[in-house]
Backbone as a ProteinNet text record, in pm:
[ID]
protein_1_A
[PRIMARY]
MLTESEIFERLWAKYGRDAQLDILIEECSELIHAIIKERRKGIHYSHNMLEELVDVDICVRQVMEDVKRENDGLIEIVRSNKMDRLSKMI
[TERTIARY]
-7777.1	-7826.4	-7874.6	-7982.4	-8040.1	-7957.9	-7953.6	-7888	-7982.4	-7926.1	-8008.3	-8121.4	-8090.4	-8192.7	-8302.4	-8263.8	-8364.3	-8454.9	-8395.7	-8475.7	-8575.1	-8527.5	-8615.4	-8726.7	-8692.3	-8792.3	-8900.2	-8859.5	-8956.3	-9043.5	-8983.5	-9063.1	-9169.5	-9130.5	-9226.6	-9335	-9296.4	-9395.6	-9491.5	-9439.4	-9521.7	-9613.7	-9559.7	-9636.1	-9691.6	-9631.2	-9679.3	-9615.7	-9625.1	-9564	-9618	-9748.7	-9806.8	-9757.5	-9756.1	-9710	-9563	-9481.3	-9338.1	-9314	-9391.3	-9377.5	-9424.9	-9528.8	-9573.4	-9463.9	-9394.3	-9284.2	-9172.9	-9144	-9042.5	-9082.8	-9207.2	-9256.1	-9237.3	-9275.6	-9263.1	-9117	-9030.3	-8888.2	-8826.9	-8867.1	-8818.6	-8861.7	-8983.6	-9034.6	-8955.2	-8926.4	-8848.7	-8707.2	-8648.1	-8514.9	-8519.2	-8619.8	-8634.7	-8642.9	-8723.2	-8736.2	-8603.9	-8530.3	-8401.6	-8302.1	-8301.5	-8210.6	-8245.5	-8374.2	-8417.6	-8376.3	-8397.9	-8359.5	-8209.5	-8130.4	-7985.1	-7941	-7999.9	-7962.2	-7995.5	-8109.7	-8147.9	-8049.5	-8003.1	-7914.5	-7766.2	-7735.8	-7596.4	-7521.5	-7594.2	-7534.3	-7510.3	-7405.2	-7377	-7376.8	-7464.9	-7470.9	-7488.2	-7598	-7632.3	-7666.3	-7668.6	-7704.8	-7845.2	-7937.8	-8074.5	-8078.2	-8006	-8006.7	-7946	-7838.2	-7776.2	-7869.6	-7944.3	-8041.1	-8148.7	-8198.2	-8301.1	-8245.5	-8122.3	-8057.6	-8043.8	-8005.6	-7994.3	-8131.8	-8233.7	-8369.7	-8412.7	-8386.1	-8422.7	-8342.7	-8214.2	-8129	-8182	-8218.6	-8271	-8401.2	-8489.5	-8617.1	-8594.7	-8504	-8474.6	-8418.1	-8331.2	-8275.1	-8384.9	-8483.9	-8596.4	-8670.7	-8698.6	-8769.8	-8685.8	-8556.3	-8468	-8468.3	-8469.9	-8476	-8604.1	-8713.9	-8841	-8838.2	-8782.9	-8772.9	-8686.1	-8575.6	-8486	-8558.5	-8644.2	-8719.1	-8812.8	-8869.2	-8967.9	-8909.6	-8799.7	-8744.2	-8592.7	-8547.5	-8404.3	-8331.9	-8231.7	-8151.6	-8196.7	-8320.7	-8373.8	-8305.1	-8279.6	-8214.9	-8078.9	-8002.1	-7867.9	-7873	-7971.4	-7986.5	-8019.8	-8115.6	-8155.4	-8039.4	-7970.2	-7857.2	-7746.1	-7717	-7613	-7647.1	-7772	-7815.9	-7802.8	-7842.5	-7832.5	-7686.6	-7599.4	-7457.8	-7394.7	-7434.4	-7386.5	-7423.8	-7548.6	-7593.1	-7516.5	-7493.6	-7417.9	-7275.5	-7214.3	-7076	-7065.8	-7170.2	-7170.1	-7188.7	-7249.1	-7270.5	-7141.4	-7047.9	-6921.6	-6819.8
5271	5161.6	5217.2	5162.4	5207.8	5156.7	5237.1	5192.1	5098.3	5027.9	4938.2	5015.3	5130.4	5211.8	5255.4	5292.1	5333.4	5216.1	5099.2	4980.3	4953.1	4955.3	4928.9	5032.1	5158.2	5264.7	5246.1	5208.8	5186.5	5064.1	4958.9	4840.9	4874.3	4950.4	4988.2	5077.6	5168.9	5258.2	5180	5082	5005.4	4906.2	4831.3	4721.8	4752.7	4846	4882.3	4799.9	4853	4792.2	4652.3	4636.7	4506.3	4396.1	4422.8	4322.3	4289.6	4389.4	4365.5	4289.6	4318.2	4243.6	4099.2	4079.3	3942.5	3864.3	3929.9	3864.5	3828.8	3918	3888	3764.4	3757	3640.7	3513.9	3519.9	3404.2	3362.7	3459.7	3427.9	3370.7	3421.1	3365.4	3219.7	3192.2	3055.7	2963.5	3010.1	2930.1	2904.8	3004.4	2986.3	2883.3	2891.6	2794.3	2653.1	2634.6	2501.8	2454.2	2543.5	2505.8	2464.6	2537.7	2504	2368	2344.7	2216.5	2100.9	2116.9	2011.5	1985.4	2090.4	2073.9	2002.9	2039.9	1975.7	1827.6	1793.4	1652.3	1572.7	1633.6	1565	1582.6	1663.8	1686.8	1771.4	1852.7	1939.5	2077.6	2143.2	2278.8	2375.7	2470.5	2580.1	2533.7	2468.4	2430.2	2556.7	2540.4	2654	2705.1	2613.7	2653.2	2734.2	2689	2762	2901.5	2910.2	3040.9	3134.5	3081.4	3164.4	3216.3	3129.4	3171.1	3272.6	3253.5	3346.7	3485.5	3489	3616.7	3680.5	3601.1	3655.4	3722.3	3655.9	3712.8	3840	3835.9	3953.8	4073.7	4051.6	4159.9	4214.1	4125.4	4168.3	4245.1	4197.8	4267.2	4406.2	4416.7	4547.9	4643.7	4590.6	4675	4728.9	4642	4684.3	4786.1	4760.2	4851.6	4990	4994.6	5123.9	5198.6	5126.4	5189.5	5238.8	5157.9	5198.9	5323.1	5327	5443.8	5569.9	5557	5674.7	5727	5638	5678.4	5703.9	5637.2	5645	5660.5	5767.8	5789.3	5777.4	5693	5675.8	5563.2	5521.5	5418.1	5283.6	5251.3	5123.8	5115	5220.8	5218.2	5203.5	5263.1	5249.1	5103.9	5047.5	4909.1	4815.1	4837.8	4752.8	4760	4878.7	4897	4821.6	4830.5	4758.2	4607	4558.2	4414.5	4369.1	4448.4	4412.6	4414.5	4508.6	4511.5	4383.1	4340.4	4216	4095	4091.7	3980.8	3977.7	4094.2	4097.9	4051.4	4076.9	4031.4	3880.1	3820.6	3676.6	3600.4	3663	3593.9	3642.7
1055	1137.7	1271.6	1320.1	1446.8	1564.5	1670.3	1792.8	1867.2	1964	2045.6	2112.6	2168.8	2236	2140	2018.7	1919.5	1880.5	1864.2	1831.7	1943.2	2067.5	2181.3	2189.5	2170.6	2178.6	2072.2	1951.2	1843.3	1869	1924.5	1958.1	2060.8	2164.4	2268	2211.4	2120	2059.2	1969	1896.8	1803.1	1872.7	1970.7	2030.7	2169.5	2239.3	2372.4	2483.1	2602.2	2720.2	2749	2747.3	2781.5	2688.1	2559.4	2463.1	2484.8	2510.8	2531.4	2661.7	2763.2	2888.7	2871	2790	2760.6	2688.4	2598	2527.7	2625.6	2719.1	2821.2	2901.8	2940.9	3015.7	2932.2	2806.3	2717.3	2702.1	2681.7	2663.5	2791.5	2905.8	3033.3	3046.8	3007.5	3013.6	2921	2802.1	2707.8	2760.2	2825.1	2883.8	2995.9	3079	3188.2	3131.2	3028.3	2967.3	2907.7	2843.5	2784.2	2892.3	3004.5	3114.6	3173.4	3194	3250.6	3158.8	3027.8	2933.5	2939.3	2945.7	2951.4	3078.6	3188.3	3314.8	3313.6	3256.1	3246.4	3161.5	3054	2960	2994.3	3096	3132.3	3030.8	2957	2854.4	2916.1	2870.2	2917.7	2799.6	2806.2	2709.5	2565.3	2540.3	2402.9	2323.8	2193.2	2107.2	2141.4	2164.6	2198.7	2327.6	2429.9	2555.4	2539.4	2462.1	2439.6	2364.2	2267.9	2195.9	2290.1	2376.2	2471.5	2571.4	2613.2	2705	2642.1	2515.7	2444.5	2427.8	2397.1	2385.9	2516.5	2627.8	2758.7	2784	2753.8	2774.1	2695.6	2570	2487.1	2545.7	2587.5	2646.4	2776.4	2858.2	2984.3	2955.2	2856.5	2820.9	2776.8	2704.7	2664	2785.7	2880	3000.5	3077.8	3086.9	3159.6	3094.7	2962.8	2892.6	2929.4	2935.7	2971.5	3115.5	3204.5	3345.2	3357.4	3283.4	3287.4	3244.2	3141.2	3094.1	3202.1	3280.8	3380.4	3519.3	3552.3	3687.6	3682.6	3625.2	3609.1	3742.6	3746.4	3866.6	3957.2	3947.3	4035.4	4011.9	3886.6	3856	3923.4	3917.1	3976.2	4127.9	4190.6	4336.3	4370.7	4300.5	4326.1	4295.4	4182.5	4144.8	4249.8	4296.4	4397.2	4525.6	4567.7	4687.2	4668.3	4550.1	4522.1	4520.5	4459.9	4452.2	4591.5	4674.3	4813	4886.5	4871.6	4935	4882.9	4751.8	4693.6	4746.2	4756.1	4804.5	4950.3	5026.9	5166.8	5176.3	5074.7	5074.9	5052	4986.4	4958	5056.1
[MASK]
++++++++++++++++++++++++++++++++++++++++++++++++++++++++++++++++++++++++++++++++++++++++++

């Protein structure tokens, strides 16, 4: 069985960066719509919203893998800075 990283690498090789980023945009949009519908109906974490959330998570992980290949260490620096800011907010 392929690892997550291998699957992502093959997807990027097969479809290319632009197509994968377009899918991320589409999945983010679908998640936004699912959240809005839930808020209107007073529902928390419907199956549809969880599916959309997982789709976005998978797409984001793909992008992160690509960024890691091109900018090793940059993600951790940016993440550390963001976490520092968040900790100061609380």
